[in-house]
N, C-alpha and C positions, 0 to 999 in steps of 0.2 A: 503494499499499499504506500509506504514512504516513497519507494522508487517511482510509483506512478505520479505522485504529487511533484516530485523533483523533475521528472521528465516533462509533464504537461506544463508546469510552471515555466520551466526553461525555454520550451518551444514557444510558448505565448509571449515571453519576454522578448525573444528574438524577433518574433512577428511584429510586436509593438515597435521595436527599434527599426524594423524595416519600413514602417510607415513614418517614424520620426525622422529618419535619414532623408526621405523625400520631402517631408515638411520643412526641413532645414533650408531648402531652396525655394520655399514659398508655394509648393504644389501639394495637392492632396490626392491620394490614390485609394480608390475602393476596389483595386484589382489585385492586391497582394494575396488574396486567397487563391486566385488563379496561379500566381507565381509559385505559391506553395505546392499547388497540385502539380505543376509542371516539374518542379524539383523532386517531388515524391515519386512521380511515375518514371521520370528519366533515370534517377538513381536506382529505382527498382528494376528497370530493364537492364541496366548495366550490371547489377549484381546477380540477378536471377538468370538472365539469358546469356551473359557473357562472362560470368564469373569474375567480375572486376571487384577488388577489395572495397569495402564499404566506404572508407574515408575518401579514397580516390574517386569513387563513383559520385559521392555527395559533392565533392569539389568540382568535378567535371559538370554535374548538373547545375550547380550554382553559376559557374562561368557561362555556360550556354544560356541559362535562363536570364542572366544579366545582359547578354548580347540581345536576347529577345526583348527584354524590357527596353533597351535602347531603341530597337527597331520600332516598336509600337509606341514608345514615348515620343519619338521625333514628331509624328503628326498630332499625337494627343496633346503634347505640351504647347501646341500652337493655339489651343483653346484656353479659356479662363473660367474661373468660378465654377458654377453649376454645370457648364458644358463639359468642363474637364472631368468632373465627378460622373457625369452620364457616360462619357467615353470609357472611363475605367470600369464602370459597372458593365458596360458592354463587353469589355475584354474578359471580365470574369465569367459572364454568361456564355460567351463564345468558347472559351477554353473548356468549360465543363461540357458543353454539347459536343465539341470535338472529341474529347476523351471517350464519351459514351458511344461515339460512332466508330472508334478504332478497335477492332477485334483483336489486334496483336496484343494489347494490354487488357483484354478481357471485356471491354465495352461496358455495357451496364451491369454485367454480372460481377465485375470486380477483378482485382489483380492480386494474386497471393504468392507466397514463397519467400517474402522478404524477411530478413532476420539480421541479427548482428549489432543493433544499436543498444546502448545502455545509458542510464540517466547521467552517469558521471562524465560521459563525453559531452553531453549537453551542458552540464555545469561548468566544465572547462571552457567550452566555446562561449558561454555567456560571460565568463570572466575575461576572455580575450577581447570579445566585441566591446564590452563595457570599458575595458582599458583603452582600446583604440579610440572610441568615441570621446573619452575623457581627454585624451591627448589632443584630438582634433579640436576640442572645445577651448584649449589653451594655445592653439596654433594660429598662425595668420590665415589658414584656411577658413576658420570660423568667421573671421571678418568678411572674407569674400561672400560666404553663404549669407551672412547677415545683410550685406549690401544687396544681394540679389532678391532676398525675401522682402526687404523693407521697400525698396524702390528700384525697379529694373532699369529705368531711364538714367537714374543717377549712377547705377552700377556700370551701364554701357559708357556713360561719360568718363568714368574712372578707367576705362579700358578693359573691363571685365567681359569676357565672352559669356553672356547670359545663357545662350542656348546650350553651350557646352556644359557649364556648371549644372543646369537642370537635368541634362541627359545623363551626366555621370551620377548625379544623386539618384535619379529614377533607376538607372541600371543597378547601382549599388543595393538600393532598397530591394529590387526584385531578386538579386542574387542571394541576399541574406534570407529572404522569405523562402527561396527554393532550397537552401541548405537546411533551414528549420524543417521544411516539408520532408526532405530526405531522411532526417534522423526520426522524425515522427512516423513516416511510413515503415521504416524498418524496425521500429519499436512495436507498432501495432501489428505488423506482419501481414496485414491485408488492407487494400485500398478500395474504396468504392467512390464513384464519381459524385454521389449525393453528399459526401462528406465536404465537398469543396464548393457549396453553392454560394450565392451572393450574400447570404447572412453571415458566412464565415468572415468575409471582408469587412462587413459592418462591425462585427465584434472586434476585429483587430484595430479598426479605427477608434472604437469606443474605448479600448484599453488606454489609447493615447489621450483621448479627451478627458477621461476620468482622472488619470494620473497627472495630467499637466503637460503642456507643450513647450514650456519655457526652459526645460533642462532634461537631460538624458535619463535622470533617475525617475522622473514622473511617469513615462510610459512603462518602465519596469515595475514601479509600484502598482500602477493601474492594472497591469497584466496579472501580477501576482495576487492582488486583492480579488479580481473577478474570477480568477481560477480557483482560489482556496475558499473564498466566502461561502459558496454552496455546501462545502463539506462541514463547515462549523455550524450550519443550520439543518443538518440532515435529519435531526430528531423531530423536526416539525412535520415530516411526512408530506401530506398533500398540500400543506400551507407553505412549503418551502419556496416554490416559484413566486408566490405572491410576496412573501417577506423579502426575497432576494430582489424583486423589482422595486419594492418600496425603499429598501435600503439604498439602491442605486439612485432613485429619484431624490431621496433625502440628502445624499452626499452632493449630488449635483446642485441642489438648492442652497446647501451650506457653502460649498466650494465650487461655484460656477466656473472658475478658472482652473480647476484641477486640484488634486490633493497637494501637489508640490508646485508652488507658483514662483519660487525664487529663480533667478538666473545664475548660471555658473559664472565664475570669474573667467573671462575670456583673455586671450593674449594681450589685447589692447588695454583692458581694465587692469590687468596685472601690472603692466608697464606703467600706467598712470598712477596706480597706487604706490608702486616703488619710487617713482620720481617725486611724489608728494612727500613720502616718508623721508627721502634723502634731502629734500629742500629744508626740512625742519631740523635736520642734524647739524652739528658742527662739521666744518669742512674735513677735519681729520678722520671723521667717522663715515663719510659718504662712500658710496660704492664707486668703483672705478668709472662706470658709465656716467655717474652724476658729475664726478670731478671733470670729466672731459667736457 
């Protein structure tokens, strides 16, 4: 049971971060459930039909799905607002329909024979991805993403290739969702197309909204809460869905900006804070940068 909690919580955290990565550039995707499905089926085909080791299969599936995300993202990201949401919803619906029509992966009957994933692989992956996102938040790349998200015209005036930034962000988010899907499929050992309907993508976005979009820990907290909360109220039997829904509504009313609303210290903010601290120190105690 503990292993199930670790596995599903870790997978959902990775999925929430896959949406968060896309949000960093100012776009919102409701298609990450489709990217998860592609990663699960691709890695399953590689391990089951071609005997490729699990880690290599998942990595290859993530890379290929990332390229697919860039291909579909190029026309999709030319839209804005609700139109972009509708395009990504269409991607999710199209991928599920395509999987159901492919007999090679079982079609509507499902695809089995997957094995080899364990919760500790996911735990390590969550730690790695969290560390990378934290380093990005303190790097100049975060400032580029902030500029694109806040005002694309100003970003272009600063010489930033807005389209390239958005495509890289979209592709990276798609790849991470696919990797999460690969481990999920090999833990469950059987895949069905109806597991990857549009509601899965909605839930993934909801993890991010409930946790908060201002920092990388918000989506992780939202995913962990929505994954584990139903287990804490299991004793309510038939009232569990009602109480779960009311709990979510209550949290959104109390914390409309998410459970975690603070912003992480970015590279620019850290530099300004260090400069302010040095300016208040005697000259002999200042850092070498401040003395220059």
